[in-house]
C-alpha positions in Angstrom: -13.4 -113.8 49.7 -12.0 -115.8 52.6 -11.3 -119.4 53.4 -11.8 -120.7 57.0 -9.9 -123.4 58.8 -11.2 -126.7 57.6 -9.8 -128.5 60.6 -12.0 -126.7 63.0 -15.3 -128.6 63.5 -17.2 -125.4 64.1 -16.9 -124.7 60.4 -18.0 -128.2 59.2 -21.3 -126.7 58.0 -19.3 -124.9 55.2 -18.0 -128.2 53.8 -19.4 -129.7 50.6 -20.1 -133.4 50.1 -16.4 -134.0 49.3 -15.2 -132.4 52.5 -13.9 -129.3 50.8 -14.7 -126.1 52.7 -16.6 -123.5 50.8 -15.4 -119.9 50.3 -16.9 -117.3 52.5 -18.1 -114.4 50.2 -20.6 -111.7 49.9 -24.2 -113.0 49.4 -27.6 -111.4 49.1 -30.1 -112.9 51.5 -33.7 -111.6 51.3 -32.5 -108.6 49.3 -30.0 -107.7 52.1 -26.3 -107.9 51.4 -24.5 -110.2 53.9 -20.8 -110.3 54.5 -18.7 -112.3 56.9 -19.7 -114.9 59.4 -21.2 -114.5 63.0 -20.2 -117.3 65.3 -19.9 -118.0 69.1 -16.8 -116.4 70.7 -16.0 -119.8 72.1 -14.8 -120.8 68.7 -11.3 -119.5 69.8 -11.1 -122.3 72.4 -10.2 -124.7 69.5 -6.9 -122.8 69.2 -6.1 -122.7 72.9 -7.3 -119.1 73.4 -9.4 -117.9 76.3 -12.6 -116.1 75.0 -12.8 -114.2 78.3 -9.6 -112.4 77.5 -10.9 -111.1 74.2 -12.0 -107.4 73.9 -14.4 -105.8 71.5 -12.5 -104.9 68.3 -9.8 -107.6 68.7 -8.6 -109.0 65.3 -8.8 -112.8 65.6 -8.4 -113.6 61.8 -4.8 -114.9 62.3 -5.8 -116.9 65.4 -8.7 -118.5 63.5 -6.4 -119.1 60.5 -8.6 -117.2 58.1 -7.0 -116.8 54.7 -7.7 -114.6 51.7 -8.9 -116.6 48.7 -6.8 -115.9 45.5 -7.4 -117.6 42.2 -4.5 -119.8 40.9 -3.9 -117.6 37.9 -3.5 -114.6 40.2 -1.6 -116.2 43.0 1.9 -115.8 41.6 1.6 -112.0 41.7 0.9 -112.1 45.5 3.4 -114.7 46.6 7.1 -114.1 46.7 9.5 -117.1 46.7 11.1 -115.7 49.8 8.9 -114.1 52.4 10.7 -112.0 55.0 9.9 -110.7 58.5 6.4 -109.6 59.6 5.2 -106.2 58.7 7.2 -103.4 60.4 5.7 -102.6 63.8 6.6 -98.9 63.5 4.1 -98.4 60.6 0.3 -98.8 60.5 -1.1 -101.4 58.0 -3.1 -100.2 55.0 -6.6 -100.9 56.2 -9.1 -98.1 56.6 -12.0 -98.7 59.0 -15.4 -99.0 57.3 -17.8 -96.2 58.1 -20.5 -98.7 59.2 -18.2 -99.5 62.2 -17.6 -95.9 63.2 -20.8 -93.9 62.3 -20.1 -91.3 65.0 -17.1 -90.2 63.0 -19.4 -88.4 60.6 -20.4 -85.8 63.2 -16.7 -85.1 64.0 -16.1 -84.0 60.4 -18.8 -81.3 60.2 -17.2 -78.1 59.0 -13.8 -79.7 58.4 -11.8 -79.7 55.2 -11.7 -83.2 53.7 -10.6 -85.0 50.6 -12.6 -87.9 49.0 -10.8 -90.3 46.7 -12.0 -93.3 44.7 -11.2 -96.6 46.3 -9.2 -98.7 43.9 -9.7 -102.5 43.8 -6.3 -104.1 43.9 -3.8 -105.2 46.6 -2.3 -102.9 49.2 1.5 -102.2 49.4 3.9 -100.3 51.5 7.4 -99.0 50.6 9.6 -97.9 53.4 13.0 -96.1 53.6 14.2 -95.9 57.2 17.8 -95.3 58.3 19.1 -96.1 54.8 17.2 -99.5 54.7 14.6 -99.9 51.9 11.8 -102.3 52.5 9.0 -103.6 50.2 5.9 -104.8 52.0 2.6 -106.5 51.3 -0.2 -106.1 53.8 1.4 -108.5 56.4 5.0 -109.3 55.3 8.2 -107.8 54.2 9.0 -108.9 50.7 12.4 -110.0 49.3 13.9 -107.1 47.4 16.0 -109.3 45.3 13.0 -110.9 43.5 13.2 -110.3 39.7 9.8 -108.7 39.7 8.4 -111.0 37.0 5.9 -112.6 39.3 6.0 -110.5 42.4 3.7 -107.4 42.0 5.2 -105.5 44.9 8.8 -105.8 43.5 7.6 -105.3 40.0 6.0 -101.9 40.9 9.0 -100.8 42.9 11.2 -101.4 39.9 8.7 -99.9 37.4 8.5 -96.6 39.3 12.1 -96.5 40.6 10.5 -96.2 44.1 13.7 -96.8 46.1 15.8 -94.3 44.0 13.1 -91.6 44.3 12.6 -92.2 48.0 16.3 -91.8 48.6 16.3 -88.6 46.6 13.5 -87.3 48.7 16.1 -87.2 51.5 14.3 -88.4 54.7 12.9 -91.5 56.4 9.5 -92.1 54.8 6.8 -94.7 54.3 4.6 -94.8 51.2 1.4 -96.8 51.2 -1.0 -97.3 48.3 -2.7 -99.8 46.0 -1.3 -101.9 43.2 -3.9 -102.3 40.4 -3.9 -103.8 37.0 -4.2 -107.0 35.0 -4.1 -110.2 37.1 -5.0 -108.4 40.3 -8.6 -108.9 41.7 -10.0 -109.5 38.2 -8.7 -106.1 37.1 -12.1 -104.3 37.8 -10.7 -101.0 36.6 -10.1 -102.5 33.1 -6.4 -101.4 33.0 -4.0 -102.4 30.3 -1.0 -102.3 32.6 -0.4 -102.4 36.3 -0.1 -99.0 38.1 0.8 -97.8 41.6 -1.5 -95.3 43.2 -0.3 -93.1 46.1 -1.3 -90.2 48.3 -1.2 -86.8 46.8 1.1 -85.1 49.3 4.4 -86.7 48.1 3.5 -88.7 45.0 4.7 -85.9 42.6 8.1 -85.9 44.4 8.3 -89.6 44.0 6.9 -89.6 40.5 4.0 -91.8 41.3 0.4 -92.0 40.0 -2.4 -90.7 42.1 -5.8 -92.2 43.0 -8.7 -90.2 41.4 -9.6 -87.2 43.5 -13.4 -86.9 43.7 -13.8 -84.0 46.1 -11.8 -81.5 48.2 -13.5 -79.0 50.5 -15.8 -78.7 53.4 -17.5 -81.9 54.6 -21.0 -81.7 53.1 -24.0 -81.5 55.4 -25.8 -84.2 53.4 -23.0 -86.7 54.3 -24.0 -86.7 57.9 -25.5 -90.2 57.8 -24.1 -93.6 56.9 -26.9 -94.1 54.4 -26.1 -90.9 52.6 -22.4 -91.8 52.5 -23.3 -95.2 51.1 -25.4 -93.7 48.4 -22.6 -91.4 47.4 -20.1 -94.3 47.2 -22.6 -96.3 45.1 -22.7 -93.5 42.6 -19.0 -93.7 41.8 -17.9 -95.7 38.7 -14.6 -97.0 37.4 -16.0 -96.6 33.9 -19.5 -96.6 32.4 -21.4 -99.6 33.7 -18.7 -100.7 36.3 -19.4 -99.3 39.8 -16.4 -98.6 41.9 -15.5 -100.4 45.0 -16.2 -97.3 47.0 -14.5 -94.2 48.4 -12.0 -93.1 51.0 -12.6 -90.0 53.1 -9.8 -88.2 55.0 -9.6 -84.9 56.8 -6.7 -82.5 56.2 -5.9 -81.6 59.8 -2.4 -83.3 60.4 -2.9 -83.0 64.2 -6.3 -84.7 64.3 -6.3 -87.4 61.6 -9.6 -88.9 60.7 -10.1 -91.3 57.8 -12.5 -94.1 56.8 -13.6 -96.1 53.8 -17.1 -96.5 52.4 -17.5 -99.7 50.4 -20.3 -99.8 47.9 -23.0 -102.5 48.4 -23.8 -102.1 44.8 -20.2 -103.0 43.9 -20.3 -106.1 46.2 -23.6 -107.2 44.7 -22.5 -106.7 41.2 -19.3 -108.7 41.5 -20.2 -111.3 44.2 -20.5 -114.1 41.6 -17.4 -113.0 39.7 -14.8 -112.8 42.4 
């Protein structure tokens, strides 16, 4: 769920009778799942931007002051007392493209070796060791490594799994990206008893980290050649009986031609849209 800028008059229609702006969340309209908000591109003029200079695919969420909604009881785990510099510019952020936005990608995977993993519902994190400097990052910021870890999930997981120690022992500059899941994070949809740190299979054993569930490894299946079929597959995955998973992540194995995307389950979004 997201919160839009209440000072922008373009979003006044989202305000309730008390002037409080409503959260923007998934909603089913005439049996069709709706996500996000479509608005005139001129909305950026309110922030002094020229709409003529925008290109298709530009991310304007920061410009429009869009914020992620987090419940008060969960906020402490996301917010460090000391936020550092912006996310390192030498690393990509952890945000897979949705297959609905890049449907032509499916034809590129025909005959290729792929891995399919379950998409965990938590908060993304990045740990970096570069030129002897260790960084702990959320999606957009560098965290304060000196936090005690009692309230900051990113620091807490780094300490729990000795991430810095194990990355230094690995002996090279490396960035590790994954998902923190557990109690107090996004309603803990996985039903976990304690928080865990999930990471990619290639190096997670060396770093002594947990792995996301592997659903499939092999040739990209012919029946996955349409978005509808990929959506149907994603909607069949569960965290446990009766709790559909958020979706799946698909990646090819070719290191010279990296292709990856996420498939978020509409069934998941519909099931939890009133609980998030």
